C-alpha positions in Angstrom: 16.4 21.2 -27.6 20.1 21.9 -28.0 21.8 19.3 -30.3 25.6 18.7 -30.8 26.8 16.5 -33.4 30.4 14.9 -33.0 32.2 13.0 -35.8 35.0 10.6 -34.8 36.9 9.9 -37.8 34.0 10.8 -39.9 32.2 14.1 -40.9 28.4 14.6 -40.4 26.7 15.6 -43.7 23.8 17.9 -43.9 21.5 15.2 -44.9 22.3 13.1 -41.9 22.0 16.2 -39.5 18.6 16.9 -41.0 17.6 13.3 -40.5 18.6 13.2 -36.8 16.8 16.6 -36.2 13.6 15.6 -37.8 13.4 12.4 -35.6 14.4 14.5 -32.7 11.4 16.9 -33.3 9.0 14.1 -33.5 10.4 13.1 -30.1 9.9 16.6 -28.5 6.2 16.0 -28.1 6.9 13.0 -25.7 9.4 15.3 -23.8 6.6 18.0 -23.4 4.3 15.4 -22.1 6.9 14.3 -19.5 7.4 18.0 -18.5 11.0 18.0 -20.0 11.4 21.4 -21.7 15.3 21.8 -21.2 16.9 18.9 -23.0 20.6 18.7 -24.6 21.4 15.9 -27.0 24.9 14.9 -28.0 24.8 12.6 -31.2 28.2 11.0 -31.8 29.0 9.3 -35.1 32.1 6.8 -35.4 33.3 4.0 -37.6 34.5 0.5 -36.9 35.4 -2.5 -38.9 33.1 -5.5 -38.4 34.5 -8.6 -36.7 33.4 -10.9 -39.5 34.0 -10.6 -43.1 31.1 -9.7 -45.5 29.2 -12.5 -47.7 31.7 -12.2 -50.5 34.6 -13.0 -47.9 36.8 -10.4 -49.2 36.9 -7.9 -46.4 35.3 -6.7 -43.1 32.9 -4.1 -43.8 32.6 -0.8 -42.2 30.2 -0.4 -39.4 28.6 3.0 -38.6 28.1 3.5 -34.9 25.7 6.2 -33.4 25.6 7.1 -29.7 23.0 9.3 -28.6 23.2 11.0 -25.1 20.1 13.1 -24.0 20.6 15.0 -20.8 17.2 16.1 -19.0 17.7 19.2 -17.2 14.2 19.7 -15.5 12.5 18.3 -12.3 13.1 14.6 -12.8 16.6 14.9 -14.5 18.2 11.9 -15.7 20.1 10.8 -18.9 18.9 8.7 -21.9 21.6 6.7 -23.6 21.2 4.6 -26.7 23.5 3.4 -29.3 23.4 1.2 -32.5 25.7 -0.1 -35.4 24.9 -0.8 -39.0 26.7 -1.0 -42.3 24.2 1.6 -43.5 24.5 4.8 -41.7 20.8 5.8 -42.1 19.6 2.3 -40.9 21.8 2.8 -37.9 20.3 6.4 -37.3 16.7 5.0 -37.5 17.4 2.0 -35.0 19.0 4.3 -32.5 16.2 6.9 -32.6 13.7 4.1 -32.0 15.5 3.0 -29.0 15.8 6.6 -27.9 11.8 7.0 -28.3 11.1 3.9 -26.3 13.2 5.1 -23.3 11.4 8.4 -23.6 8.0 6.9 -23.5 9.0 4.7 -20.5 10.2 7.9 -18.7 7.0 9.7 -19.5 5.0 6.8 -18.1 7.0 6.5 -15.0 6.6 10.3 -14.3 2.8 10.2 -14.9 2.7 7.2 -12.4 4.8 9.2 -9.9 2.3 12.3 -10.3 -0.7 9.9 -10.1 0.6 8.2 -7.0 1.3 11.8 -5.4 -2.1 13.1 -6.3 -3.7 10.1 -4.7 -1.8 10.6 -1.3 -2.7 14.4 -1.4 -6.3 13.5 -1.9 -6.2 10.9 0.9 -4.7 13.5 3.3 -7.1 16.2 2.5 -10.2 14.0 2.7 -8.8 12.9 6.2 -8.4 16.5 7.1 -12.0 17.3 5.8 -13.6 14.7 8.1 -14.9 16.5 11.3 -13.2 15.4 14.5 -16.6 14.2 15.9 -17.0 11.7 13.0 -13.5 10.3 13.3 -13.4 7.0 15.1 -12.2 7.4 18.6 -10.1 4.8 20.5 -12.2 2.7 22.7 -12.4 4.0 26.3 -12.5 1.1 28.7 -14.2 2.1 32.0 -12.8 0.6 35.3 -13.7 0.9 38.9 -11.3 2.9 41.1 -10.9 0.6 44.3 -9.4 2.5 47.1 -8.2 0.4 49.9 -8.1 1.5 53.6 -6.4 4.7 54.5 -2.6 4.6 54.3 0.4 6.8 54.7 2.8 7.7 51.9 5.3 5.2 52.9 2.8 2.3 52.9 1.5 3.5 49.5 4.9 3.4 48.0 5.7 0.0 49.4 2.4 -1.2 48.0 3.1 0.3 44.6 6.5 -1.4 44.5 5.1 -4.8 45.5 2.0 -4.9 43.1 4.1 -3.7 40.0 1.1 -1.3 38.8 1.9 2.0 37.4 -0.2 4.3 39.7 -1.9 3.7 43.2 -4.7 6.0 44.4 -4.8 6.1 48.1 -6.6 8.1 50.9 -3.8 9.7 53.1 -4.0 8.9 56.8 -2.7 12.3 57.9 -4.8 14.6 55.5 -7.9 12.5 54.6 -7.5 13.5 51.0 -7.4 11.2 47.8 -3.7 11.1 46.5 -2.5 9.2 43.5 1.1 7.8 43.6 2.7 6.9 40.3 5.7 5.6 38.7 8.0 8.0 36.6 10.6 7.4 34.1 14.1 6.6 35.5 12.8 4.6 38.4 11.4 7.7 40.5 7.9 8.2 41.8 5.5 11.1 41.8 2.5 11.9 44.0 -0.7 14.0 42.9 -2.6 15.6 45.6 -6.3 15.8 44.3 -7.5 18.0 47.4 -10.6 16.0 47.3 -11.5 15.0 50.9 -12.9 11.5 51.4 -12.8 11.4 55.2 
């Protein structure tokens, strides 16, 4: 974990830096569980004046603002951002670290859920592949009787197919005496299958 300290109008003391590093060290456990091993952290310290006067009413107290930006560099990526203000710098640091911890735990849970869902889908796919093809449920086959009307010419069969609105029409060709199947093709054309099966 790379940590960069930035001070805007105020210097970081060694005590403040070690306080932050100690807290971040505690968070590294959650980051490992979330499979985040490449992390860059920028901690920015700045000061502002409070909008309201203190209890004595003399002046507006100084507020210490801590911004933490955590850049996650591995597979999920993303950024964790948190900030807090307080009149006590260590109190502000403590609060902001609690917020960062909350966000990292949420990130870890979200990633575990994604992995769990992925494993479940993989398991379902594998189990579907392991079922032998003869055990898989086949779509029902509806048996119908083939009714071949009196022998007819190709022109008559074409007229019959157009009039009836069906997709195919088996017929016995008057010229050859073989079973032929006339069918509709895409684009409005027609095709004919010669079965070479003699009926007459």
